[in-house]
Residue, then its C-alpha position, 0 to 999 in steps of 0.5 A: m081270112t082263110p086262103e079260100q076266102i082270099a081267093v074268092v074275093k080276088a076272083s069276084w073282084e076281077q069279075l066286078r072290076p069292069v062294072s065297078e063304077q056302076t057298082a059304086f053308083h048303086f051303092y051310094t044310091h041305095l045307101f042314101e035311099q035307105h039312110p038319107e041321114l048319111h048323106g051329110l057325112f060325105r063332103t064330095d059328090t058321089r061320083e068322086q066318092g065312088h072312085k075313092l071307094m073302088a080305089m080303096l077296095d082295089t088296094a085292099v084286095a091287092a094286099l090281101d096276101d099281106f093285109a098287115a102291110l095295109e093296116a096302118d093306112i086303114r087305121a089312119l083312114g078310120a081316124r080321119h073318118v071320125d072327123y067326118g062324123v062316122t060312128d060305130t053304127h055307120y060301119v054296119l050300114f056301110q057293110d050292108g050297103l056294100l054287100w047289097a051293091l056287090n050282089q047287084g054287080l055280080g048277079a048270079a056269081y054272088t053266092p053265099d061263099v062270095e058273101a061270106a068272103w067279102r063279109a070277112l074282108f069288110g070285117r077286117i077293114s072295119a075293125a082296123m078303121r074302128n081301131g084307128s078311130g079309137n072305137a075298137p070292136 
């Protein structure tokens, strides 16, 4: 990620933080409406899962200046997700759903630059997770 993309993600995350719980709710609602088959991958209720997701994103955003320090944890997360039944295809669906939810949460502040920056972050996260799962991109 470029320094500009890091700054964009951090700034947009600060905007999103007050509505992060609602954003997580929209994400999971949209994801399951679009892909009901994914519901079985989740062992906790969507509220708890939403808290976990937002906490993970908060940690990732906070670590953007030293992402390598977080990579081992993200690879381990990817390894755990294999046990949940997550496959390579799911990463794309998840990313698309997250971008949609960010758009909903940020409204007019969701610009092409914001989307590109978040897409770059999700690319890094999913690459590390897939590496941890044994399915490196």
